C-alpha positions as a printed Julia matrix, in Angstrom:
444×3 Matrix{Float64}:
 43.19  -24.72  50.79
 44.76  -27.28  53.4
 47.88  -28.43  52.66
 47.25  -31.91  52.55
 44.42  -31.2   49.33
 46.88  -29.03  47.89
 50.09  -31.69  47.74
 47.61  -34.74  47.4
 46.5   -33.29  43.67
 49.52  -31.49  43.16
 51.01  -33.15  39.69
 55.25  -32.22  39.62
 56.55  -31.21  36.65
 59.56  -32.65  35.16
 61.41  -30.31  36.99
 60.73  -29.16  40.45
 63.09  -26.41  41.9
 63.89  -27.02  45.1
 65.29  -23.63  46.4
 67.39  -23.64  49.49
 68.94  -20.02  49.19
 66.88  -19.39  52.97
 68.79  -22.75  54.3
 72.28  -23.66  52.29
 72.42  -19.99  51.17
 72.07  -18.65  54.61
 75.71  -20.59  55.18
 77.44  -18.29  52.51
 80.66  -16.72  53.67
 79.77  -14.12  51.78
 77.54  -12.31  54.39
 80.32  -12.0   56.15
 81.96   -9.98  53.77
 80.08   -7.1   54.77
 79.08   -7.84  58.35
 75.72   -8.57  57.47
 75.89  -12.45  58.74
 72.1   -13.7   58.28
 69.13  -12.54  56.13
 66.86  -10.25  57.96
 63.07  -11.12  58.1
 62.36   -8.68  55.9
 64.88  -10.38  53.28
 63.86  -13.41  53.86
 60.3   -12.72  52.99
 61.04  -10.49  50.22
 63.05  -12.97  48.71
 60.49  -16.2   49.43
 57.93  -14.05  47.74
 60.16  -13.57  44.47
 60.76  -17.05  44.36
 57.26  -17.81  44.34
 56.24  -15.43  42.04
 58.9   -17.0   39.57
 57.6   -20.38  39.41
 58.71  -21.91  42.76
 56.53  -24.65  44.37
 58.99  -25.7   47.01
 61.1   -23.98  49.21
 63.65  -25.58  52.05
 64.13  -23.78  55.22
 65.78  -24.25  58.54
 64.52  -26.22  60.9
 62.44  -24.07  63.19
 64.64  -25.32  66.61
 68.23  -23.68  64.9
 67.19  -20.38  66.6
 64.39  -18.85  67.99
 64.87  -16.32  65.05
 64.4   -19.14  62.81
 61.78  -19.95  64.44
 59.97  -16.61  64.33
 60.83  -16.03  60.31
 59.31  -19.81  59.45
 56.11  -18.34  60.68
 56.65  -15.36  59.22
 57.35  -16.76  55.91
 54.81  -19.36  56.38
 52.17  -16.01  56.17
 53.65  -14.13  53.75
 53.18  -17.56  51.56
 49.59  -17.93  52.21
 49.03  -14.85  51.23
 50.09  -15.55  47.61
 48.4   -18.77  47.87
 45.31  -17.08  45.69
 47.37  -15.1   43.37
 50.32  -17.92  42.54
 48.79  -21.38  43.56
 50.6   -23.01  46.27
 54.01  -23.44  47.07
 55.72  -26.02  49.94
 57.91  -24.74  52.51
 60.17  -27.84  53.27
 61.71  -28.08  56.56
 65.63  -29.41  56.87
 65.71  -31.59  59.67
 68.51  -34.23  61.3
 66.72  -37.64  61.99
 65.97  -36.19  65.42
 62.47  -36.06  66.98
 63.01  -32.51  68.33
 63.5   -31.17  64.86
 60.95  -33.19  63.35
 58.75  -32.03  66.42
 59.99  -28.02  65.75
 58.94  -28.28  61.8
 55.71  -29.81  62.67
 54.5   -27.59  65.11
 55.58  -24.62  63.1
 53.3   -26.24  60.26
 55.98  -27.05  57.37
 54.22  -28.58  54.54
 57.18  -31.71  54.57
 60.86  -32.74  56.55
 63.72  -32.84  54.13
 65.12  -35.27  56.67
 68.65  -36.3   56.55
 71.54  -38.42  58.42
 75.08  -38.87  57.14
 75.72  -42.2   55.84
 79.23  -42.12  54.31
 81.82  -43.65  56.32
 83.5   -39.96  57.28
 79.82  -39.14  58.71
 79.78  -42.22  60.64
 82.82  -41.32  62.05
 83.78  -38.39  62.73
 80.3   -36.31  62.91
 76.95  -38.42  64.64
 79.07  -41.64  65.55
 76.47  -44.27  64.32
 76.51  -47.21  62.34
 74.92  -48.47  59.23
 73.02  -50.62  61.37
 71.87  -47.7   64.06
 71.45  -45.55  60.88
 69.03  -47.54  59.16
 67.05  -48.71  62.3
 66.87  -45.06  63.78
 65.92  -43.84  60.18
 62.83  -46.04  59.6
 61.24  -45.62  63.48
 61.4   -42.28  63.3
 59.87  -42.39  59.56
 57.51  -44.36  60.02
 56.38  -42.97  63.61
 56.16  -39.46  61.24
 54.43  -41.27  58.71
 52.05  -43.03  61.48
 51.09  -39.56  62.91
 51.33  -36.85  60.2
 50.22  -38.9   56.95
 49.93  -35.92  54.63
 53.22  -34.45  55.37
 55.73  -34.39  52.16
 58.77  -36.51  53.68
 62.31  -36.88  51.88
 65.15  -38.83  53.16
 68.87  -38.04  52.3
 72.07  -40.4   53.17
 73.86  -37.41  53.62
 76.75  -37.24  51.75
 76.19  -39.85  49.56
 78.78  -39.57  46.88
 81.08  -40.45  49.38
 79.3   -43.45  50.67
 79.32  -46.62  49.33
 76.52  -48.0   47.21
 75.63  -51.14  48.98
 75.76  -48.66  51.63
 73.52  -46.19  50.4
 71.32  -49.37  49.71
 71.5   -51.17  52.93
 69.55  -47.17  54.77
 67.54  -46.87  51.17
 65.71  -50.24  51.25
 64.03  -49.84  54.24
 62.71  -47.18  54.11
 61.66  -46.84  50.36
 58.16  -47.26  50.76
 57.55  -44.44  53.29
 59.18  -41.56  51.53
 58.06  -39.36  48.7
 62.06  -39.1   47.24
 65.13  -40.02  47.87
 68.24  -36.9   48.16
 71.22  -37.55  46.16
 73.42  -35.24  48.41
 77.37  -34.46  46.78
 77.79  -33.09  50.05
 81.29  -32.23  49.44
 81.4   -31.54  45.7
 83.23  -34.65  45.02
 81.31  -35.93  42.19
 82.14  -35.83  38.29
 78.83  -35.84  35.97
 79.58  -39.63  35.0
 79.3   -40.63  38.52
 76.61  -38.6   39.09
 75.41  -40.4   35.75
 75.48  -44.05  37.26
 74.36  -43.53  40.33
 71.01  -41.84  39.36
 70.53  -44.52  37.13
 71.0   -47.01  39.77
 68.67  -45.88  42.2
 66.22  -44.83  39.84
 66.3   -48.58  38.65
 66.34  -49.19  42.23
 64.0   -47.47  43.68
 61.07  -46.77  40.55
 58.63  -45.49  42.68
 60.11  -43.04  44.55
 61.11  -39.44  43.47
 64.76  -38.63  43.49
 66.46  -35.65  44.21
 69.95  -34.29  43.62
 71.63  -31.93  45.49
 75.37  -31.04  44.22
 78.39  -28.7   45.35
 80.76  -26.46  43.29
 83.68  -27.36  45.41
 85.12  -29.01  41.78
 83.16  -26.45  39.51
 80.36  -29.28  38.47
 77.68  -28.15  40.22
 75.93  -27.15  36.79
 76.95  -30.29  34.86
 76.14  -32.34  37.32
 72.79  -30.88  37.84
 72.03  -31.16  34.1
 73.05  -34.93  33.75
 71.08  -36.37  37.08
 68.14  -34.66  35.36
 68.74  -36.42  31.84
 69.13  -39.76  34.29
 66.22  -39.31  35.84
 66.42  -36.96  38.44
 62.68  -34.69  39.38
 63.92  -32.36  42.3
 66.92  -30.16  41.96
 67.9   -28.23  44.87
 69.16  -24.96  44.14
 70.19  -21.26  45.11
 69.92  -17.56  43.65
 73.11  -16.98  42.67
 74.47  -20.43  43.65
 75.34  -19.43  47.01
 75.58  -21.66  49.91
 78.64  -23.49  52.37
 81.8   -23.22  50.53
 81.67  -22.5   46.74
 78.0   -22.66  46.7
 75.67  -25.3   45.07
 73.82  -24.93  41.55
 72.71  -21.8   40.0
 68.8   -21.81  39.78
 68.89  -19.42  37.01
 72.11  -20.85  35.48
 70.34  -24.26  35.15
 67.36  -23.15  33.55
 69.32  -21.44  31.0
 71.17  -24.12  30.23
 68.26  -26.35  30.11
 66.67  -23.29  27.64
 69.47  -23.08  25.49
 69.96  -26.93  24.9
 65.84  -26.73  23.85
 64.84  -29.19  26.85
 61.86  -26.95  27.24
 60.22  -29.43  29.18
 62.4   -28.89  31.4
 60.77  -25.07  31.74
 56.99  -25.65  32.44
 55.9   -22.83  34.72
 59.1   -20.8   35.53
 58.97  -17.32  34.34
 62.59  -16.94  32.52
 62.09  -13.23  31.84
 62.38  -12.94  35.98
 65.59  -14.48  35.93
 67.75  -11.54  35.93
 65.51   -9.48  38.13
 65.36  -11.88  40.61
 69.74  -12.67  40.09
 69.71   -8.42  41.37
 67.66   -8.34  43.63
 69.72  -11.05  45.57
 73.11   -9.97  44.64
 71.44   -6.58  46.64
 70.78   -8.59  49.92
 74.39   -9.67  49.39
 75.75   -5.99  49.02
 77.26   -7.04  46.01
 77.23   -6.99  41.76
 75.3   -10.33  40.45
 78.54  -12.46  40.15
 80.75  -11.99  36.79
 80.32  -15.84  36.55
 76.65  -16.26  36.63
 75.34  -16.72  33.19
 72.07  -14.64  33.43
 73.53  -11.4   34.04
 74.78   -8.1   32.75
 77.98   -8.82  32.91
 77.69  -11.76  30.09
 76.77   -9.08  27.91
 79.43   -6.4   28.88
 82.35   -5.79  26.21
 85.46   -3.89  26.62
 87.77   -4.86  23.23
 87.68   -2.24  20.53
 87.17   -4.92  17.85
 83.95   -6.52  19.88
 82.4    -2.69  20.59
 82.87   -1.88  16.78
 80.75   -5.08  15.94
 78.56   -4.83  18.82
 77.62   -1.51  17.48
 76.43   -3.32  14.25
 75.34   -6.53  15.42
 74.78   -7.66  19.01
 74.71  -10.86  17.93
 78.39  -10.94  16.56
 79.99  -11.51  20.09
 76.29  -12.27  21.96
 75.4   -15.9   20.97
 72.74  -16.24  23.87
 69.3   -15.81  23.97
 70.01  -14.22  27.77
 66.91  -11.77  26.57
 64.4   -14.21  26.95
 66.24  -13.69  30.84
 65.45  -10.38  31.46
 69.02   -9.37  30.05
 68.0    -7.22  27.68
 70.52   -4.87  27.31
 74.1    -4.91  26.85
 77.19   -3.03  27.91
 80.28   -1.3   26.73
 83.03   -0.35  28.82
 85.11    2.53  27.87
 88.58    2.59  28.93
 92.27    1.39  27.41
 91.11   -1.23  25.07
 88.29    1.04  23.39
 88.74    1.78  19.67
 87.63    5.42  17.77
 84.34    3.16  16.44
 82.73    3.72  19.93
 84.16    6.26  20.96
 82.85    8.48  17.87
 79.89    6.81  18.34
 79.35    7.82  21.77
 80.38   11.55  21.21
 78.59   12.52  18.18
 75.08    9.89  18.42
 74.76    9.79  22.41
 76.41   13.38  23.86
 75.85   15.2   20.05
 79.04   16.44  19.84
 80.04   17.75  16.21
 82.69   15.56  15.42
 84.09   13.75  12.35
 86.18   10.41  12.23
 89.24   12.25  11.8
 88.76   14.16  14.92
 87.26   11.25  17.0
 90.9     9.25  15.99
 93.21   11.65  17.45
 90.82   12.23  20.44
 91.14    8.5   21.02
 94.83    8.73  20.5
 95.13   10.94  23.24
 91.98    8.85  25.64
 94.17    6.08  25.16
 97.49    8.26  26.95
 95.72    9.56  29.24
 93.27    6.56  30.82
 95.82    4.76  32.38
 96.87    7.56  34.85
 93.42    8.43  36.06
 93.15    8.15  39.9
 91.29    5.84  41.1
 87.51    5.86  41.38
 87.48    8.45  38.69
 85.32    7.49  35.22
 86.73    7.09  31.89
 83.73    8.36  30.52
 84.47   11.58  32.05
 88.35   11.34  31.31
 86.68   11.25  27.54
 84.14   14.13  27.83
 87.17   16.04  29.6
 89.61   15.58  26.53
 86.85   16.6   24.07
 85.74   19.92  24.99
 88.79   20.88  26.11
 91.45   19.87  24.13
 89.81   19.58  20.74
 86.9    22.13  21.58
 83.82   19.98  20.52
 80.82   21.53  20.63
 76.98   20.34  21.02
 75.03   19.72  17.63
 72.23   22.2   18.14
 69.44   19.42  17.11
 65.26   20.05  17.34
 63.81   18.84  20.07
 61.8    16.76  17.94
 64.71   14.8   16.55
 66.51   14.13  20.18
 66.92   10.09  20.97
 66.32    9.13  17.7
 68.18    6.82  17.34
 68.76    2.91  16.58
 70.94    1.74  19.2
 70.78    4.17  22.28
 73.72    4.3   24.1
 73.7     5.86  27.24
 76.11    6.36  30.25
 75.55    3.68  32.53
 76.47    6.3   35.95
 73.89    8.49  34.67
 70.71    5.72  33.23
 70.94    3.16  35.68
 67.46    1.79  36.34
 65.95    0.7   39.64
 67.67   -2.52  40.34
 69.95   -2.31  37.42
 73.54   -3.06  38.29
 76.07   -0.9   35.64
 79.67   -0.12  35.92
 80.51    3.87  36.48
 82.79    3.56  33.64
 80.75    1.57  30.8
 77.74    2.48  28.35
 74.52    0.71  28.2
 73.59   -0.54  24.84
 70.13   -0.78  24.34
 70.03   -2.84  20.77
 66.92   -4.25  19.13
 66.92   -7.44  19.01
């Protein structure tokens, strides 16, 4: 199967994710937190395979001439991609390249399916980055793009004016006008995260009107916390391609999270954007990424177990009766099929009674549960760092109150409508939990 034929006959979906975890995401400071600094070749192959199986068709990598290791990794990723063609259909590898012949040559020689070309267009970039004026940017970009198009007509070409949202509209148009007939997409990168939702809508609509035959691509940084909403608004204004990363990692505060974007489109009933994406794989792929970063799935990531974790006693009581009381969103559709209750100083007697009786099988009545809860709340604030409140609770039940287990016949064990189990003992492969919590597996 040739690259040219694959792309020539590929029909783009209403939303095409361009995953840039292995380019933009590799710039995250989170890698430095654990002295890891970079993704290994094995990491990259595993991430790419997961992305392709998830349904991502466009994956952005560094230009191979960034380093010898990046060149070797590009070849390894391409080989892994090719092995999945029959199973998952084609996925295109795009090289993030400067408007520079050396970058282009390295990407072409490595077998890239497309070039994501860029050059800074804002006044700041022109003054302090490459030092070229608008006329020189236009001349240089057009010359190189026309040469690439002439020599490699099957390559997918995108051009982005880096720092587009700090570039005056007329300045951006002066560069884009000359190359509109030679590229498949124009990028609109909010490189330093200054754009507001209103500014995004206005800019995208202007570009959509001016270049009706060129697809648009969004790349939004989260410096102001607007990356997700800016991506959502850009789609509604006419963008087809959105750059994302797993967990939203990237330079500084990162960019749009892939699963957060898809989740919010689902919640908003924008189902036409979800074609071809394996939504139930969202949480597993987030856990995969978190594992590579040696951390938990972030608490601010919508598709996470944290988004179904409860510590307050009032909430926990209601969760035993119905998870919908404090969980309004359909996270089960995105692979989060459990809820977590954290036993701690805020827990009420209801969940403690439920845990001790229904899960651990102690012979306990409600009055005893209240008394145990009172003792637990007095002692839990003084437990040493790293010790589990669950262990403290069990110790109180057994040694202070002398509770004994109910003798349940074997055939009736485990027959519980809502099964809470100690998270620290029942975590499955890839499941991120807290040692002080319990998991609530409820029928939804």
